[in-house]
PyMOL Python script that loads the backbone (N, CA, C, O; Angstrom):
from pymol import cmd

cmd.read_pdbstr("""\
ATOM      1  N   MET A   1      -3.329 -41.128  14.995  1.00  0.00           N
ATOM      2  CA  MET A   1      -4.118 -39.809  13.876  1.00  0.00           C
ATOM      3  C   MET A   1      -3.394 -39.222  13.056  1.00  0.00           C
ATOM      4  O   MET A   1      -2.170 -39.111  13.132  1.00  0.00           O
ATOM      5  N   SER A   2      -4.234 -38.724  12.053  1.00  0.00           N
ATOM      6  CA  SER A   2      -2.687 -38.066  10.986  1.00  0.00           C
ATOM      7  C   SER A   2      -3.454 -37.051  11.291  1.00  0.00           C
ATOM      8  O   SER A   2      -4.593 -36.990  11.755  1.00  0.00           O
ATOM      9  N   ASN A   3      -2.229 -35.788  10.782  1.00  0.00           N
ATOM     10  CA  ASN A   3      -1.827 -34.158  10.327  1.00  0.00           C
ATOM     11  C   ASN A   3      -2.826 -34.264   9.416  1.00  0.00           C
ATOM     12  O   ASN A   3      -2.713 -35.233   8.666  1.00  0.00           O
ATOM     13  N   PRO A   4      -3.743 -33.584   9.253  1.00  0.00           N
ATOM     14  CA  PRO A   4      -4.391 -33.189   7.830  1.00  0.00           C
ATOM     15  C   PRO A   4      -3.081 -31.748   7.342  1.00  0.00           C
ATOM     16  O   PRO A   4      -2.553 -30.862   8.014  1.00  0.00           O
ATOM     17  N   LYS A   5      -2.956 -32.238   5.519  1.00  0.00           N
ATOM     18  CA  LYS A   5      -2.153 -31.415   4.739  1.00  0.00           C
ATOM     19  C   LYS A   5      -2.642 -30.614   4.689  1.00  0.00           C
ATOM     20  O   LYS A   5      -3.729 -30.745   4.126  1.00  0.00           O
ATOM     21  N   VAL A   6      -2.149 -28.575   5.411  1.00  0.00           N
ATOM     22  CA  VAL A   6      -2.457 -27.310   4.841  1.00  0.00           C
ATOM     23  C   VAL A   6      -1.871 -26.840   3.681  1.00  0.00           C
ATOM     24  O   VAL A   6      -0.645 -26.731   3.728  1.00  0.00           O
ATOM     25  N   GLN A   7      -2.625 -26.422   2.280  1.00  0.00           N
ATOM     26  CA  GLN A   7      -1.565 -26.330   1.200  1.00  0.00           C
ATOM     27  C   GLN A   7      -1.425 -24.507   1.544  1.00  0.00           C
ATOM     28  O   GLN A   7      -2.481 -23.975   1.887  1.00  0.00           O
ATOM     29  N   VAL A   8      -0.679 -23.970   1.489  1.00  0.00           N
ATOM     30  CA  VAL A   8      -0.295 -22.542   1.829  1.00  0.00           C
ATOM     31  C   VAL A   8       0.471 -21.665   0.309  1.00  0.00           C
ATOM     32  O   VAL A   8       1.656 -21.778  -0.004  1.00  0.00           O
ATOM     33  N   SER A   9      -0.310 -21.032  -0.260  1.00  0.00           N
ATOM     34  CA  SER A   9      -0.225 -19.712  -1.461  1.00  0.00           C
ATOM     35  C   SER A   9       1.105 -19.455  -1.314  1.00  0.00           C
ATOM     36  O   SER A   9       1.352 -19.653  -0.125  1.00  0.00           O
ATOM     37  N   PRO A  10       2.450 -18.998  -2.096  1.00  0.00           N
ATOM     38  CA  PRO A  10       3.282 -18.434  -1.878  1.00  0.00           C
ATOM     39  C   PRO A  10       2.585 -17.080  -2.204  1.00  0.00           C
ATOM     40  O   PRO A  10       1.810 -16.727  -3.094  1.00  0.00           O
ATOM     41  N   LYS A  11       3.402 -16.196  -0.692  1.00  0.00           N
ATOM     42  CA  LYS A  11       3.139 -14.895  -0.926  1.00  0.00           C
ATOM     43  C   LYS A  11       3.678 -14.364  -2.845  1.00  0.00           C
ATOM     44  O   LYS A  11       4.496 -14.857  -3.621  1.00  0.00           O
ATOM     45  N   SER A  12       2.748 -13.198  -2.957  1.00  0.00           N
ATOM     46  CA  SER A  12       3.277 -11.837  -3.673  1.00  0.00           C
ATOM     47  C   SER A  12       4.509 -10.891  -2.922  1.00  0.00           C
ATOM     48  O   SER A  12       4.235 -10.060  -2.057  1.00  0.00           O
ATOM     49  N   THR A  13       5.528 -11.086  -3.269  1.00  0.00           N
ATOM     50  CA  THR A  13       6.180  -9.953  -2.997  1.00  0.00           C
ATOM     51  C   THR A  13       6.806  -8.576  -2.962  1.00  0.00           C
ATOM     52  O   THR A  13       7.586  -7.807  -2.401  1.00  0.00           O
ATOM     53  N   ALA A  14       5.510  -8.886  -4.423  1.00  0.00           N
ATOM     54  CA  ALA A  14       5.442  -7.301  -5.088  1.00  0.00           C
ATOM     55  C   ALA A  14       4.096  -6.382  -4.523  1.00  0.00           C
ATOM     56  O   ALA A  14       2.972  -6.861  -4.668  1.00  0.00           O
ATOM     57  N   PRO A  15       4.220  -5.435  -4.064  1.00  0.00           N
ATOM     58  CA  PRO A  15       3.360  -4.954  -4.339  1.00  0.00           C
ATOM     59  C   PRO A  15       1.455  -4.009  -5.170  1.00  0.00           C
ATOM     60  O   PRO A  15       1.200  -2.917  -5.677  1.00  0.00           O
ATOM     61  N   LYS A  16       0.923  -4.838  -4.956  1.00  0.00           N
ATOM     62  CA  LYS A  16      -0.348  -4.441  -5.791  1.00  0.00           C
ATOM     63  C   LYS A  16      -0.509  -2.831  -5.333  1.00  0.00           C
ATOM     64  O   LYS A  16      -0.224  -2.135  -4.358  1.00  0.00           O
ATOM     65  N   GLN A  17      -1.375  -2.626  -7.126  1.00  0.00           N
ATOM     66  CA  GLN A  17      -1.401  -0.945  -7.476  1.00  0.00           C
ATOM     67  C   GLN A  17      -2.106  -0.637  -6.237  1.00  0.00           C
ATOM     68  O   GLN A  17      -2.632  -1.404  -5.430  1.00  0.00           O
ATOM     69  N   ALA A  18      -2.028   0.461  -6.242  1.00  0.00           N
ATOM     70  CA  ALA A  18      -2.820   1.416  -5.171  1.00  0.00           C
ATOM     71  C   ALA A  18      -4.292   2.072  -6.268  1.00  0.00           C
ATOM     72  O   ALA A  18      -4.274   2.974  -7.104  1.00  0.00           O
ATOM     73  N   GLU A  19      -5.150   1.407  -5.930  1.00  0.00           N
ATOM     74  CA  GLU A  19      -6.437   1.887  -5.631  1.00  0.00           C
ATOM     75  C   GLU A  19      -7.160   2.178  -5.533  1.00  0.00           C
ATOM     76  O   GLU A  19      -7.811   1.208  -5.144  1.00  0.00           O
ATOM     77  N   PRO A  20      -8.380   3.766  -5.635  1.00  0.00           N
ATOM     78  CA  PRO A  20      -9.111   3.744  -4.095  1.00  0.00           C
ATOM     79  C   PRO A  20     -10.252   2.748  -3.600  1.00  0.00           C
ATOM     80  O   PRO A  20     -10.867   2.046  -4.403  1.00  0.00           O
ATOM     81  N   SER A  21     -10.418   2.736  -2.682  1.00  0.00           N
ATOM     82  CA  SER A  21     -11.771   1.618  -2.087  1.00  0.00           C
ATOM     83  C   SER A  21     -12.691   1.791  -2.902  1.00  0.00           C
ATOM     84  O   SER A  21     -13.054   2.695  -3.654  1.00  0.00           O
ATOM     85  N   LYS A  22     -13.116   0.466  -2.557  1.00  0.00           N
ATOM     86  CA  LYS A  22     -14.260   0.542  -3.850  1.00  0.00           C
ATOM     87  C   LYS A  22     -15.792   0.572  -2.675  1.00  0.00           C
ATOM     88  O   LYS A  22     -16.999   0.595  -2.916  1.00  0.00           O
ATOM     89  N   GLN A  23     -15.010   0.559  -1.401  1.00  0.00           N
ATOM     90  CA  GLN A  23     -15.641   0.454   0.252  1.00  0.00           C
ATOM     91  C   GLN A  23     -15.538   1.731   0.540  1.00  0.00           C
ATOM     92  O   GLN A  23     -16.297   2.384   1.255  1.00  0.00           O
ATOM     93  N   ALA A  24     -14.674   2.060   0.028  1.00  0.00           N
ATOM     94  CA  ALA A  24     -14.593   3.296   1.210  1.00  0.00           C
ATOM     95  C   ALA A  24     -15.554   4.678   0.278  1.00  0.00           C
ATOM     96  O   ALA A  24     -16.161   4.527  -0.782  1.00  0.00           O
ATOM     97  N   PRO A  25     -15.426   5.932   1.065  1.00  0.00           N
ATOM     98  CA  PRO A  25     -16.447   6.518   0.340  1.00  0.00           C
ATOM     99  C   PRO A  25     -15.522   7.538   0.151  1.00  0.00           C
ATOM    100  O   PRO A  25     -14.496   7.902   0.725  1.00  0.00           O
ATOM    101  N   SER A  26     -16.326   7.988  -1.051  1.00  0.00           N
ATOM    102  CA  SER A  26     -15.423   8.843  -2.157  1.00  0.00           C
ATOM    103  C   SER A  26     -13.425  10.127  -1.720  1.00  0.00           C
ATOM    104  O   SER A  26     -13.281  11.278  -1.309  1.00  0.00           O
ATOM    105  N   GLY A  27     -13.014   9.680  -1.885  1.00  0.00           N
ATOM    106  CA  GLY A  27     -11.859  10.534  -1.805  1.00  0.00           C
ATOM    107  C   GLY A  27     -11.585  10.190  -0.491  1.00  0.00           C
ATOM    108  O   GLY A  27     -11.568  11.057   0.382  1.00  0.00           O
ATOM    109  N   THR A  28     -11.344   8.892  -0.225  1.00  0.00           N
ATOM    110  CA  THR A  28     -10.590   8.579   1.262  1.00  0.00           C
ATOM    111  C   THR A  28     -10.409   7.041   0.234  1.00  0.00           C
ATOM    112  O   THR A  28     -11.145   6.669  -0.680  1.00  0.00           O
ATOM    113  N   PHE A  29      -8.711   6.133   0.985  1.00  0.00           N
ATOM    114  CA  PHE A  29      -7.977   5.561   1.436  1.00  0.00           C
ATOM    115  C   PHE A  29      -7.746   4.574   2.117  1.00  0.00           C
ATOM    116  O   PHE A  29      -7.605   5.067   3.236  1.00  0.00           O
ATOM    117  N   SER A  30      -7.574   3.231   2.239  1.00  0.00           N
ATOM    118  CA  SER A  30      -7.384   2.423   2.657  1.00  0.00           C
ATOM    119  C   SER A  30      -6.564   2.710   3.821  1.00  0.00           C
ATOM    120  O   SER A  30      -6.957   3.861   4.013  1.00  0.00           O
ATOM    121  N   ASP A  31      -5.683   2.495   4.767  1.00  0.00           N
ATOM    122  CA  ASP A  31      -4.124   1.909   5.122  1.00  0.00           C
ATOM    123  C   ASP A  31      -3.570   1.325   4.351  1.00  0.00           C
ATOM    124  O   ASP A  31      -2.486   1.521   3.800  1.00  0.00           O
ATOM    125  N   GLU A  32      -4.665   0.175   4.224  1.00  0.00           N
ATOM    126  CA  GLU A  32      -3.802  -1.120   3.187  1.00  0.00           C
ATOM    127  C   GLU A  32      -3.272  -0.082   1.449  1.00  0.00           C
ATOM    128  O   GLU A  32      -2.185  -0.424   0.984  1.00  0.00           O
ATOM    129  N   GLU A  33      -4.009   0.988   0.712  1.00  0.00           N
ATOM    130  CA  GLU A  33      -4.027   1.890  -0.314  1.00  0.00           C
ATOM    131  C   GLU A  33      -2.354   2.707   0.035  1.00  0.00           C
ATOM    132  O   GLU A  33      -1.364   2.297  -0.571  1.00  0.00           O
ATOM    133  N   ILE A  34      -2.272   3.532   0.764  1.00  0.00           N
ATOM    134  CA  ILE A  34      -1.456   4.413   1.499  1.00  0.00           C
ATOM    135  C   ILE A  34      -0.180   3.666   1.893  1.00  0.00           C
ATOM    136  O   ILE A  34       0.880   4.121   1.463  1.00  0.00           O
ATOM    137  N   ARG A  35      -0.154   2.365   2.807  1.00  0.00           N
ATOM    138  CA  ARG A  35       1.400   1.430   2.508  1.00  0.00           C
ATOM    139  C   ARG A  35       1.658   1.173   1.392  1.00  0.00           C
ATOM    140  O   ARG A  35       2.813   1.307   0.990  1.00  0.00           O
ATOM    141  N   ILE A  36       0.605   0.709   0.537  1.00  0.00           N
ATOM    142  CA  ILE A  36       1.096   0.249  -0.875  1.00  0.00           C
ATOM    143  C   ILE A  36       2.210   1.903  -1.095  1.00  0.00           C
ATOM    144  O   ILE A  36       3.336   2.346  -0.867  1.00  0.00           O
ATOM    145  N   ARG A  37       1.247   2.166  -1.525  1.00  0.00           N
ATOM    146  CA  ARG A  37       1.899   3.451  -1.929  1.00  0.00           C
ATOM    147  C   ARG A  37       3.623   4.528  -0.690  1.00  0.00           C
ATOM    148  O   ARG A  37       4.673   5.144  -0.874  1.00  0.00           O
ATOM    149  N   ALA A  38       3.168   4.282  -0.130  1.00  0.00           N
ATOM    150  CA  ALA A  38       4.331   4.511   0.685  1.00  0.00           C
ATOM    151  C   ALA A  38       5.616   3.682   0.249  1.00  0.00           C
ATOM    152  O   ALA A  38       6.780   4.083   0.240  1.00  0.00           O
ATOM    153  N   TYR A  39       5.012   2.130  -0.195  1.00  0.00           N
ATOM    154  CA  TYR A  39       6.758   1.180   0.190  1.00  0.00           C
ATOM    155  C   TYR A  39       6.882   2.027  -1.667  1.00  0.00           C
ATOM    156  O   TYR A  39       7.803   2.805  -1.913  1.00  0.00           O
ATOM    157  N   GLN A  40       6.037   1.746  -2.507  1.00  0.00           N
ATOM    158  CA  GLN A  40       6.345   1.688  -3.746  1.00  0.00           C
ATOM    159  C   GLN A  40       7.417   3.627  -3.969  1.00  0.00           C
ATOM    160  O   GLN A  40       7.898   3.833  -5.083  1.00  0.00           O
ATOM    161  N   ILE A  41       7.536   4.307  -3.288  1.00  0.00           N
ATOM    162  CA  ILE A  41       7.758   5.876  -2.441  1.00  0.00           C
ATOM    163  C   ILE A  41       8.964   5.782  -2.922  1.00  0.00           C
ATOM    164  O   ILE A  41       9.641   6.195  -3.863  1.00  0.00           O
ATOM    165  N   TYR A  42       9.106   4.436  -1.055  1.00  0.00           N
ATOM    166  CA  TYR A  42      10.614   4.108  -0.043  1.00  0.00           C
ATOM    167  C   TYR A  42      11.333   3.583  -1.073  1.00  0.00           C
ATOM    168  O   TYR A  42      12.544   3.801  -1.033  1.00  0.00           O
ATOM    169  N   GLU A  43      10.459   2.286  -2.937  1.00  0.00           N
ATOM    170  CA  GLU A  43      11.240   1.378  -2.901  1.00  0.00           C
ATOM    171  C   GLU A  43      12.212   2.461  -4.687  1.00  0.00           C
ATOM    172  O   GLU A  43      12.992   2.040  -5.542  1.00  0.00           O
ATOM    173  N   SER A  44      11.761   3.455  -4.527  1.00  0.00           N
ATOM    174  CA  SER A  44      12.280   4.544  -6.009  1.00  0.00           C
ATOM    175  C   SER A  44      13.125   5.366  -5.116  1.00  0.00           C
ATOM    176  O   SER A  44      13.471   6.432  -5.625  1.00  0.00           O
ATOM    177  N   ARG A  45      13.484   5.174  -4.093  1.00  0.00           N
ATOM    178  CA  ARG A  45      14.568   5.966  -3.227  1.00  0.00           C
ATOM    179  C   ARG A  45      15.774   5.102  -3.582  1.00  0.00           C
ATOM    180  O   ARG A  45      16.941   5.419  -3.356  1.00  0.00           O
ATOM    181  N   GLY A  46      15.248   3.659  -4.326  1.00  0.00           N
ATOM    182  CA  GLY A  46      16.035   2.762  -4.360  1.00  0.00           C
ATOM    183  C   GLY A  46      16.468   1.826  -2.133  1.00  0.00           C
ATOM    184  O   GLY A  46      17.389   1.444  -1.411  1.00  0.00           O
ATOM    185  N   ARG A  47      15.275   1.961  -2.168  1.00  0.00           N
ATOM    186  CA  ARG A  47      14.966   1.186  -1.035  1.00  0.00           C
ATOM    187  C   ARG A  47      16.310   1.649   0.681  1.00  0.00           C
ATOM    188  O   ARG A  47      16.634   0.986   1.666  1.00  0.00           O
ATOM    189  N   ASN A  48      16.672   3.044   0.204  1.00  0.00           N
ATOM    190  CA  ASN A  48      17.600   3.918   1.222  1.00  0.00           C
ATOM    191  C   ASN A  48      16.789   4.627   2.164  1.00  0.00           C
ATOM    192  O   ASN A  48      15.600   4.762   1.875  1.00  0.00           O
ATOM    193  N   SER A  49      17.355   5.257   3.582  1.00  0.00           N
ATOM    194  CA  SER A  49      16.615   5.205   3.970  1.00  0.00           C
ATOM    195  C   SER A  49      15.492   5.225   5.087  1.00  0.00           C
ATOM    196  O   SER A  49      14.367   5.091   4.605  1.00  0.00           O
ATOM    197  N   ASN A  50      15.508   5.288   5.734  1.00  0.00           N
ATOM    198  CA  ASN A  50      14.335   5.037   6.783  1.00  0.00           C
ATOM    199  C   ASN A  50      13.057   6.304   7.001  1.00  0.00           C
ATOM    200  O   ASN A  50      12.641   6.574   8.128  1.00  0.00           O
ATOM    201  N   ARG A  51      12.667   6.824   6.063  1.00  0.00           N
ATOM    202  CA  ARG A  51      12.126   7.819   6.514  1.00  0.00           C
ATOM    203  C   ARG A  51      10.498   7.310   6.276  1.00  0.00           C
ATOM    204  O   ARG A  51       9.746   8.045   5.636  1.00  0.00           O
ATOM    205  N   ALA A  52      10.171   6.442   6.646  1.00  0.00           N
ATOM    206  CA  ALA A  52       8.430   5.787   6.812  1.00  0.00           C
ATOM    207  C   ALA A  52       7.335   6.883   6.820  1.00  0.00           C
ATOM    208  O   ALA A  52       6.444   6.924   5.971  1.00  0.00           O
ATOM    209  N   ASP A  53       7.478   7.873   7.961  1.00  0.00           N
ATOM    210  CA  ASP A  53       6.450   9.277   8.558  1.00  0.00           C
ATOM    211  C   ASP A  53       6.218  10.256   7.530  1.00  0.00           C
ATOM    212  O   ASP A  53       5.246  11.010   7.570  1.00  0.00           O
ATOM    213  N   GLU A  54       7.740  10.283   5.901  1.00  0.00           N
ATOM    214  CA  GLU A  54       7.179  10.969   4.639  1.00  0.00           C
ATOM    215  C   GLU A  54       7.029  10.663   4.455  1.00  0.00           C
ATOM    216  O   GLU A  54       5.957  11.092   4.028  1.00  0.00           O
ATOM    217  N   ASP A  55       7.170   9.125   4.012  1.00  0.00           N
ATOM    218  CA  ASP A  55       6.548   8.065   2.684  1.00  0.00           C
ATOM    219  C   ASP A  55       4.900   8.125   2.855  1.00  0.00           C
ATOM    220  O   ASP A  55       4.097   8.019   1.928  1.00  0.00           O
ATOM    221  N   TRP A  56       4.606   8.305   4.159  1.00  0.00           N
ATOM    222  CA  TRP A  56       3.447   7.475   4.458  1.00  0.00           C
ATOM    223  C   TRP A  56       3.238   9.399   3.955  1.00  0.00           C
ATOM    224  O   TRP A  56       3.712   9.384   2.819  1.00  0.00           O
ATOM    225  N   SER A  57       2.943  10.398   4.144  1.00  0.00           N
ATOM    226  CA  SER A  57       2.568  11.821   4.232  1.00  0.00           C
ATOM    227  C   SER A  57       2.230  11.627   2.246  1.00  0.00           C
ATOM    228  O   SER A  57       1.208  11.708   1.564  1.00  0.00           O
ATOM    229  N   GLN A  58       3.490  11.389   1.975  1.00  0.00           N
ATOM    230  CA  GLN A  58       3.857  11.510   0.782  1.00  0.00           C
ATOM    231  C   GLN A  58       2.139  10.546  -0.697  1.00  0.00           C
ATOM    232  O   GLN A  58       1.334  10.741  -1.608  1.00  0.00           O
ATOM    233  N   ALA A  59       2.795   9.506   0.343  1.00  0.00           N
ATOM    234  CA  ALA A  59       1.344   8.711  -0.134  1.00  0.00           C
ATOM    235  C   ALA A  59       0.239   9.795  -0.509  1.00  0.00           C
ATOM    236  O   ALA A  59      -0.061  10.478  -1.488  1.00  0.00           O
ATOM    237  N   GLN A  60      -0.214   9.582   0.821  1.00  0.00           N
ATOM    238  CA  GLN A  60      -2.193   9.765   1.662  1.00  0.00           C
ATOM    239  C   GLN A  60      -1.249  11.349   0.203  1.00  0.00           C
ATOM    240  O   GLN A  60      -1.863  11.197  -0.853  1.00  0.00           O
ATOM    241  N   THR A  61      -0.418  12.242   0.063  1.00  0.00           N
ATOM    242  CA  THR A  61      -1.368  13.511  -0.641  1.00  0.00           C
ATOM    243  C   THR A  61      -1.648  13.149  -1.895  1.00  0.00           C
ATOM    244  O   THR A  61      -2.573  13.747  -2.443  1.00  0.00           O
ATOM    245  N   GLU A  62      -0.894  12.050  -2.674  1.00  0.00           N
ATOM    246  CA  GLU A  62      -0.044  11.385  -3.696  1.00  0.00           C
ATOM    247  C   GLU A  62      -1.606  11.176  -4.113  1.00  0.00           C
ATOM    248  O   GLU A  62      -1.986  11.320  -5.274  1.00  0.00           O
ATOM    249  N   LEU A  63      -2.632  10.751  -2.831  1.00  0.00           N
ATOM    250  CA  LEU A  63      -4.025   9.790  -3.198  1.00  0.00           C
ATOM    251  C   LEU A  63      -4.884  10.302  -3.377  1.00  0.00           C
ATOM    252  O   LEU A  63      -5.885   9.821  -3.907  1.00  0.00           O
ATOM    253  N   MET A  64      -4.699  11.889  -2.832  1.00  0.00           N
ATOM    254  CA  MET A  64      -5.779  12.884  -2.579  1.00  0.00           C
ATOM    255  C   MET A  64      -5.676  13.167  -3.839  1.00  0.00           C
ATOM    256  O   MET A  64      -6.563  12.763  -4.591  1.00  0.00           O
ATOM    257  N   GLU A  65      -4.496  13.975  -4.397  1.00  0.00           N
ATOM    258  CA  GLU A  65      -4.627  14.975  -5.882  1.00  0.00           C
ATOM    259  C   GLU A  65      -4.686  13.808  -6.515  1.00  0.00           C
ATOM    260  O   GLU A  65      -4.029  14.114  -7.511  1.00  0.00           O
ATOM    261  N   LEU A  66      -5.029  12.533  -6.700  1.00  0.00           N
ATOM    262  CA  LEU A  66      -5.302  11.639  -7.917  1.00  0.00           C
ATOM    263  C   LEU A  66      -7.103  11.682  -7.919  1.00  0.00           C
ATOM    264  O   LEU A  66      -7.691  11.559  -8.994  1.00  0.00           O
ATOM    265  N   LEU A  67      -8.061  11.909  -6.310  1.00  0.00           N
ATOM    266  CA  LEU A  67      -8.982  12.499  -6.854  1.00  0.00           C
ATOM    267  C   LEU A  67      -9.271  14.135  -7.323  1.00  0.00           C
ATOM    268  O   LEU A  67     -10.316  14.678  -7.679  1.00  0.00           O
ATOM    269  N   GLY A  68      -8.022  14.614  -7.180  1.00  0.00           N
ATOM    270  CA  GLY A  68      -8.603  16.245  -6.642  1.00  0.00           C
ATOM    271  C   GLY A  68      -8.604  17.072  -5.852  1.00  0.00           C
ATOM    272  O   GLY A  68      -9.202  18.129  -5.652  1.00  0.00           O
ATOM    273  N   GLY A  69      -7.722  16.387  -5.311  1.00  0.00           N
ATOM    274  CA  GLY A  69      -8.555  16.883  -3.601  1.00  0.00           C
ATOM    275  C   GLY A  69      -6.903  18.343  -3.961  1.00  0.00           C
ATOM    276  O   GLY A  69      -6.229  18.856  -4.855  1.00  0.00           O
ATOM    277  N   LYS A  70      -7.199  18.298  -1.920  1.00  0.00           N
ATOM    278  CA  LYS A  70      -5.805  19.284  -1.841  1.00  0.00           C
ATOM    279  C   LYS A  70      -4.191  19.156  -2.919  1.00  0.00           C
ATOM    280  O   LYS A  70      -3.266  19.948  -2.741  1.00  0.00           O
TER     281      LYS A  70
END
""", "prot")
cmd.dss("prot")
cmd.show_as("cartoon", "prot")
cmd.util.cbc("prot")
cmd.orient("prot")
């Protein structure tokens, strides 16, 4: 019995640009979109320090501001 070969596509190391989800109600973002923006914030600090909670909060705030939120 032979093993079938499985093709695996390489993962992109660069995060996608965060955009409002087309499936989410207006004014909300998915966790994935927030995670991407939070990672961009982390990278903008030169990948220094572990402030994941602060980055997440900042990402949420920035994304809401894009929609004219608070």
